[in-house]
N, C-alpha and C positions, 0 to 999 in steps of 0.2 A: 295862707289856708292849706291845710294837708290835703293832698289828692287822694280820693276816696275810689274804691272799685265800684263798678256799677253791681246793684242788687242781684241775686241769683232769682230765680223763677220762685223758688221756696220762700224767700225773702220778701219778694212781692206778694205772694198768696198770704202769707204771714202778717204783712203789713194790711192787707185789705180786711183779713180777719179780726184784726185789733180794731180797725176803723169800725167794722160792725158794731163792736161793743163801747167803742168811744174811748179806746185806751191807746197809749203808745208811750215811748219813752223819747227823750231828746235826740240820742243817737239814731234811732231810726227814722225818726222826724226828719233830721238834717240830712241823712243820706237819700231818703225819699225826695226831698225837697230839690237836691241837687239833680238827682236823676230825672226828675221831672221836667226841670229846667233844661236839661240836655237832650232828652229824647220825646218828652210828651208824656200824656196820660194814657195813652191806648193800651199799654201792659196793665195798668191797673184797672182800667175799665173792662178788658177781657177777662181779668181774673175775677172781678167783682159779678159779671155777668154769669160766670160758670159757677162761682160759689153761690150765688143766689138761686139758681136753677137746681144746685144739689140741695140746698136747704127746702126750697119749696118740695121738691120731690120726696125728701127724707120726711116732712111733716105730712105729705100727703098719705105717703105708705104707711106711717104709724097710725093715722087716722082710719085708714081701711083696715089694718090688723085690728085694732081696737073694736071698730064697729062690727067686723066679722065675727069676732069673738064674743061680742055682747049678743049676737043673734038678729042683729039687723041687716 
């Protein structure tokens, strides 16, 4: 098996974003699987928590803006 480099933080974030939509490709899946076996799931968990918080705050902000423009 070819030695793979560890994923960068942006690749981890991209993998988590892809998992939100349920899509990935085999290359990224294999890279993530090898890294998970080596390091564990904590980097992916931290990225998922942060991205979830950003998503919820984004939706909350859009709703507040729409409601304030609607006069509520």
